[in-house]
Every structure is written in structure tokens, then in C-alpha cells.
C-alpha positions in Angstrom: 155.8 -21.4 201.5 155.5 -18.7 198.8 158.7 -16.8 198.2 160.9 -19.8 198.7 161.3 -19.3 202.5 160.3 -21.9 205.1 157.6 -21.0 207.6 160.3 -21.0 210.3 162.4 -18.5 208.4 159.4 -16.3 207.7 158.2 -16.3 211.3 161.7 -15.7 212.9 161.7 -11.9 212.8 158.0 -11.6 214.0 157.7 -10.6 217.6 155.6 -13.0 219.8 153.1 -10.3 220.8 152.1 -10.0 217.1 151.1 -13.7 216.9 147.5 -13.3 218.1 144.8 -14.9 216.0 143.6 -11.5 214.9 147.1 -10.4 213.8 147.7 -13.7 212.0 144.4 -13.5 210.1 145.1 -9.9 209.2 148.5 -10.8 208.0 147.1 -13.7 205.9 144.5 -11.4 204.3 147.2 -8.9 203.5 149.3 -11.5 201.7 146.3 -12.7 199.8 145.4 -9.2 198.7 149.0 -8.5 197.7 149.1 -11.7 195.6 145.8 -10.8 193.9 147.1 -7.4 193.0 150.4 -8.8 191.7 148.6 -11.5 189.5 146.1 -8.9 188.3 148.9 -6.6 187.2 150.7 -9.5 185.5 147.5 -10.5 183.7 147.1 -6.9 182.3 150.7 -6.9 181.1 150.7 -10.4 179.6 151.0 -10.5 175.9 150.0 -14.1 175.4 146.5 -15.2 176.1 147.6 -18.4 177.9 149.7 -16.4 180.3 146.9 -13.9 180.9 144.5 -16.8 181.6 147.0 -18.4 184.0 147.3 -15.1 186.0 143.6 -14.6 186.1 143.1 -18.2 187.4 145.7 -17.3 190.1 143.7 -14.2 191.0 140.6 -16.4 191.4 142.6 -18.8 193.6 143.7 -15.9 195.8 140.1 -14.7 196.1 139.1 -18.1 197.2 141.9 -18.1 199.9 140.8 -14.6 201.0 137.2 -15.8 201.3 138.3 -18.7 203.4 140.3 -16.5 205.7 137.4 -14.0 206.1 135.1 -16.9 207.0 137.5 -18.1 209.6 138.0 -14.6 211.0 134.2 -14.3 211.4 134.0 -17.7 213.0 136.8 -17.2 215.4 136.2 -13.5 216.2 132.4 -12.9 216.1 
């Protein structure tokens, strides 16, 4: 999992009542948005073109993930 923590470690402090599908998808979208913001900031600060290109590709990946989560959200919660 991102951040070097296992899924079990990440989920341990989360109370069971927050584990509805709506909350899980909302949390996933939040993580994707935060990652997009981070990579965008890093791309703007990158001095080397190769680094900037890498961060921009990562932004695109996060956008793809976000789109997938949004589609699943619409499918599961019409």
C-alpha cells in the first residue's frame, strides 16, 4: 500500500461504522485527489524535465484511478 503501511495497519484505527461502501469510496477518492495534488506540486517544482514528466504521468495515473472510483460509485450507489 502507498506510504509503506500494510492494509491491515492502515485499517486498524478506522472504526467499523465508517466502513460502509459509501465511506470507503469517499476515502478512496480523497486519497486519489491528495496524490494528484502532491504530484502536481512536485511537477511544478521539478527542475529537470524528466522528473517533471514523471510527476505529470503520475497525475494522469491518479486521474485514471479517480475516474474508476467515480464509475464504481455511480454503479454501486445509483
